C-alpha positions in Angstrom: 130.6 159.5 -16.5 128.3 158.3 -14.0 129.6 155.8 -12.0 127.5 152.7 -13.0 128.9 150.3 -10.0 127.2 152.8 -7.3 124.2 153.8 -8.8 120.8 152.8 -6.8 119.1 149.4 -8.7 115.7 150.3 -10.4 113.1 151.1 -8.3 115.3 151.2 -4.7 115.8 154.1 -2.9 118.5 156.5 -4.0 119.6 157.4 -0.5 122.9 159.5 -2.1 120.2 162.0 -3.6 117.7 162.0 -0.4 121.2 162.4 2.1 122.4 165.1 -0.9 118.7 166.7 0.0 119.3 166.9 3.6 123.0 168.2 3.7 121.6 170.9 1.3 118.4 171.7 3.9 121.3 171.5 6.8 123.6 174.5 4.6 120.6 176.8 4.4 118.8 176.0 8.1 122.2 175.3 10.2 119.8 175.9 13.3 118.0 172.5 12.4 120.7 170.7 11.7 120.9 168.6 14.5 117.3 167.6 14.0 117.8 166.8 10.4 120.2 164.3 11.0 118.5 163.2 14.0 115.9 161.5 12.0 116.5 157.9 10.7 115.4 157.3 6.7 113.6 154.4 6.1 112.3 152.8 2.5 108.6 152.9 2.2 106.6 151.7 -0.8 103.2 153.1 1.2 103.5 156.8 2.0 102.9 159.2 -1.0 106.2 161.3 -0.7 108.0 161.6 3.0 106.2 160.9 6.3 107.4 160.8 9.8 106.2 158.9 12.8 106.1 160.2 16.5 109.4 158.0 17.1 111.3 160.2 14.5 111.5 157.5 12.1 111.4 159.2 8.4 109.7 157.2 5.7 110.6 157.5 2.1 109.0 156.7 -1.2 111.4 155.6 -3.7 109.8 157.1 -6.7 109.1 160.5 -5.2 113.0 160.7 -4.5 113.5 159.7 -7.9 111.2 162.3 -9.6 112.0 165.3 -7.2 115.0 167.6 -7.5 117.2 167.8 -4.7 116.4 171.8 -4.1 112.5 170.3 -3.2 113.6 167.4 -0.9 115.6 169.6 0.6 112.5 171.7 1.3 110.5 168.6 2.1 113.3 167.1 4.8 112.8 170.6 6.6 108.9 170.3 6.5 108.8 166.8 8.0 111.1 167.6 11.1 109.5 171.0 11.3 106.2 168.5 12.6 108.3 166.9 15.1 110.1 169.7 16.9 107.1 171.1 17.4 105.4 168.5 18.6 102.0 168.5 16.0 101.6 164.7 17.3 100.8 165.6 20.9 99.1 169.0 20.1 96.6 166.4 17.4 96.4 164.2 20.4 95.2 167.2 22.9 93.1 168.8 20.6 91.5 165.8 19.3 90.5 164.9 23.5 89.5 168.5 24.1 87.1 169.3 21.4 86.1 165.8 20.7 87.5 165.1 17.3 87.6 161.2 16.1 88.1 159.5 13.0 90.9 160.1 9.9 89.3 163.0 8.4 89.5 165.2 11.4 93.3 164.1 11.4 93.9 164.9 7.9 91.9 168.4 9.0 94.7 168.7 12.2 97.4 167.0 9.2 96.7 170.2 7.0 96.3 172.9 9.7 99.9 171.7 11.2 101.0 172.4 7.1 99.6 175.9 7.6 101.3 176.3 10.6 104.5 175.6 9.1 104.6 176.1 5.5 103.6 180.2 5.5 107.2 181.4 6.6 109.8 178.2 6.1 110.8 178.6 2.6 113.0 181.1 0.6 116.2 182.0 1.4 117.6 179.1 -0.1 114.8 176.6 0.5 112.5 176.1 -2.8 109.1 175.1 -2.1 108.2 171.8 -2.8 105.2 170.8 -5.5 101.5 171.3 -3.7 102.9 172.2 -0.4 99.7 173.3 1.5 100.2 177.4 2.9 97.4 179.5 4.7 96.9 181.2 1.5 95.7 178.2 -0.5 93.1 178.1 2.4 92.3 181.9 2.0 93.6 181.7 5.8 96.0 184.4 7.5 99.8 183.5 8.0 101.3 183.5 11.2 98.9 181.5 13.1 99.0 178.0 14.9 97.8 174.6 14.1 94.7 175.0 16.6 93.7 178.8 15.3 93.5 177.3 11.9 91.7 174.2 12.4 88.8 176.1 13.7 89.3 178.0 10.7 88.1 175.6 7.9 86.6 172.3 7.5 87.1 169.5 4.7 85.1 170.5 1.2 86.0 171.4 -1.9 89.0 173.6 -1.2 90.4 170.8 0.3 89.8 168.3 -2.2 93.5 168.4 -3.7 94.9 167.7 -0.5 93.1 164.4 0.5 96.5 162.8 -0.5 98.1 164.3 2.0 99.7 162.1 4.6 102.5 163.0 6.7 102.4 160.7 9.1 101.7 160.2 12.7 104.3 162.4 13.4 102.1 164.9 12.0 98.3 164.3 13.3 99.1 162.0 16.4 97.1 159.1 14.4 99.8 155.8 14.2 99.5 154.0 10.7 99.8 150.1 10.0 103.0 150.8 7.9 104.5 152.5 11.2 107.2 150.8 13.4 105.5 151.7 16.4 107.0 152.5 19.9 108.8 149.1 19.8 110.4 149.2 16.4 113.9 149.8 15.6 115.9 153.2 14.8 113.3 155.2 17.0 114.6 157.8 19.5 113.5 157.9 23.0 111.6 160.6 24.7 114.7 161.8 26.4 116.7 161.9 23.0 113.9 163.7 21.3 114.0 166.6 24.1 117.8 166.6 23.6 117.1 167.3 20.0 114.7 170.3 20.7 116.9 171.6 23.3 120.2 171.7 20.4 117.8 173.4 18.1 116.0 175.8 20.3 119.8 177.0 21.9 120.8 177.2 17.8 117.7 179.7 17.6 118.1 181.7 20.3 122.0 182.1 20.0 121.1 183.7 16.4 117.3 185.0 16.1 117.9 187.6 13.2 118.2 185.0 11.0 115.3 182.7 11.5 111.6 183.3 10.8 109.2 184.2 13.5 107.3 181.2 13.5 110.6 179.5 14.8 111.6 182.4 17.4 108.2 182.1 19.0 109.0 178.3 19.0 112.4 178.7 20.2 111.3 180.9 23.0 108.2 178.3 24.4 109.9 175.0 23.9 111.6 174.7 27.0 109.9 176.8 29.9 108.9 175.3 33.2 105.9 173.6 33.9 103.8 176.4 34.7 100.1 175.2 36.1 99.5 178.6 37.0 98.7 179.3 33.2 95.9 176.7 33.5 94.6 178.9 36.3 94.3 181.8 34.5 92.8 180.7 31.3 90.1 178.6 33.9 89.6 181.7 35.7 89.2 183.8 32.2 86.5 181.4 31.4 84.9 181.2 34.4 85.0 184.8 34.3 83.5 184.8 30.7 80.7 181.8 31.4 79.4 183.5 34.4 75.5 184.6 34.7 75.3 188.0 32.8 78.7 188.0 30.6 78.3 188.2 27.0 74.5 187.7 27.2 72.2 190.3 25.8 68.6 190.2 24.4 67.9 189.9 20.7 64.7 189.9 18.4 66.7 187.4 16.0 65.0 184.4 17.8 61.9 185.3 19.4 61.4 184.4 22.9 58.9 181.6 23.5 56.8 183.3 26.0 55.6 185.3 22.9 53.3 182.6 22.2 51.2 183.2 25.4 51.0 187.3 24.2 49.3 187.2 21.1 50.5 190.4 18.7 53.7 190.6 21.0 57.3 190.2 19.8 59.3 189.1 22.9 63.1 189.2 22.5 65.2 186.2 24.1 68.0 186.4 26.0 71.3 184.9 24.0 75.0 184.2 25.0 77.0 185.9 23.0 80.6 185.4 22.0 82.2 187.3 25.6 84.8 190.3 24.8 87.9 190.4 26.8 90.0 193.5 27.7 93.7 192.8 28.6 95.2 195.3 30.7 99.1 195.3 31.0 100.8 197.1 32.8 103.9 198.6 31.0 105.8 200.7 34.0 109.0 200.9 35.2 108.7 198.4 37.6 107.9 195.3 35.0 110.7 193.6 33.6 111.0 193.1 30.0 111.1 189.5 30.7 107.8 189.9 32.4 106.3 192.2 29.5 107.7 189.5 27.2 105.7 186.7 29.5 102.5 189.2 29.4 102.2 188.9 25.5 102.4 185.2 25.8 99.5 185.2 28.2 97.3 187.3 26.0 97.6 184.5 23.4 96.6 182.1 25.8 93.8 184.6 26.8 92.5 184.1 23.6 92.4 180.3 23.3 90.5 180.4 27.0 87.8 182.1 25.4 87.3 180.1 22.2 90.2 181.7 19.9 88.2 184.9 18.6 90.9 187.0 18.4 88.9 189.9 17.0 87.2 189.6 20.3 90.7 190.4 22.8 91.8 193.9 23.0 95.0 194.5 24.6 95.7 198.1 26.6 99.6 199.0 27.6 99.0 201.2 30.7 101.4 202.9 33.3 100.6 206.1 34.7 98.2 206.7 31.6 96.1 204.8 29.9 97.4 203.7 26.2 95.2 202.8 23.0 93.3 199.4 22.9 94.8 197.4 20.4 92.9 194.3 18.6 94.6 191.1 19.2 96.1 190.1 15.7 99.6 188.8 16.4 101.3 189.2 19.9 104.8 190.1 18.6 103.1 193.6 17.2 101.4 195.1 20.0 103.5 198.0 21.1 104.1 198.0 24.9 104.9 201.4 25.4 105.1 203.0 28.8 108.2 202.9 32.0 106.8 205.8 34.2 104.5 205.4 37.7 101.5 202.7 37.6 98.2 203.3 38.0 95.4 200.8 36.6 92.6 203.0 37.9 93.2 204.4 34.4 93.4 201.5 32.5 90.0 200.6 34.1 88.8 203.8 32.9 89.7 203.5 29.1 88.6 199.8 29.2 85.3 200.3 30.4 84.8 203.4 27.8 85.3 200.8 24.9 82.4 200.2 22.8 81.3 197.6 23.4 82.0 197.3 26.7 83.9 194.3 27.8 82.4 191.1 29.7 86.1 190.8 31.5 88.7 192.7 32.0 92.4 190.9 32.6 95.5 192.9 34.4 98.3 191.7 34.4 100.6 193.7 36.6 103.1 193.4 39.4 100.6 194.8 41.9 102.0 198.1 42.3 99.4 200.2 41.9 96.2 201.7 43.2 93.1 199.8 42.5 89.4 201.1 41.7 87.3 202.2 44.6 84.5 200.3 43.3 83.5 197.1 41.7 83.7 197.3 37.7 80.1 196.3 35.8 82.4 193.5 34.5 84.0 190.5 35.6 87.9 191.1 36.8 90.6 188.8 36.6 94.3 189.6 37.9 97.4 188.0 36.7 99.9 188.9 39.3 103.8 189.1 38.9 105.0 187.8 41.9 107.7 190.1 43.9 110.2 188.7 46.6 109.3 189.4 50.2 112.0 191.3 51.0 112.2 193.4 48.3 111.8 197.2 48.7 108.3 198.5 46.9 109.3 202.2 47.1 112.9 203.5 47.1 111.7 206.7 48.8 109.5 204.9 51.6 110.9 201.6 52.3 108.1 200.8 55.1 105.6 201.3 51.5 103.4 198.2 50.7 100.6 198.4 48.2 97.4 197.2 48.2 96.7 193.8 47.6 94.1 193.4 44.4 90.5 193.8 45.7 88.4 191.4 46.9 86.3 191.2 43.3 88.7 190.3 41.5 89.9 186.8 40.9 93.4 186.7 41.2 96.1 184.2 39.8 99.8 184.2 40.8 102.0 184.3 37.6 105.2 181.9 37.5 104.4 180.5 41.2 104.0 176.8 42.3 101.3 174.6 42.2 100.7 175.2 45.9 100.3 178.8 45.7 98.9 179.4 42.8 95.4 179.3 44.1 93.6 182.7 43.9 90.4 184.1 45.3 
């Protein structure tokens, strides 16, 4: 018989059921256990289901807990803690500043985009998808992308009308609600405590990466990298090259030139700026380490964001002594970096410039142990240079050999250097 003495009062939060769901979530996703048990659950009549604030408080609707099976509640626990681990509140704030997005409608879009990032691979394997969970497929969007990518691909409208109730709290979109306790309220985690939780979760994922989805593996690899200002410099160099005079420009008759008015009977084309195309040449020679190749793939994703997130305009070309095939950028994890021999990036330049349509910018990621083209390519060039210690030998057969520096016509950014050393040409 049920224990009537311990049963919750009518309308009260059934904490036994709520915590049983959390325990189930920790059992099926053990690498998230530290984060799940760091959340402080608080009853709230103003949230439709469950929501989190940026201080790691979880607000819970008693009615929602009462009507939802334990297995589905476990999925909601994982979903909400995922917002906090992936810093969706901080990322939403940055996107809002960069793109000038204001108002609750834009924050709802951020919540939906963040849900798409989480829900594409978080369920299954013992974790039931909650009813009404937003997925990329429900918006006819591809899986495996980030919140920032999804945010560019949809607007509020008929397809999102059924999602207007969605409210995962400021932990999902950065906008504080009046029902949240705020930074000075009780039961929140400090910034140091939040970092400690993220560190423990990342450790657990990196220790057993084969048991976790791709999205979580990617997060764990990037969660605690040291500050790298050169990444901003690399993005700035690419944006500068892509926006320079002549880059991405072409004549079109789709919008006739205004000068046509002075020449009756003659239609003149206008010069329009088209989205720039970028080809990333990655040095896959034996002198480049696996860690540097992994870093190169992360830079490819950063480069795509630097040109507006248009992955279809970014190609990747592995090259050692011979150039390979130009791969379109869909998911950086799927690009085969074949190589391991000597280095001659001149073949990479030649292959990139033969592509149709020709790129507006060529980005080269290399350790610099290569000959360079004798003449300046007919497009802008950015070189991301993996650093080498001055005492390192460049050539085992000739200890005195030092490779040529990148040419003067290339914009150079030293990858992994400190702020004082990252100033490129």
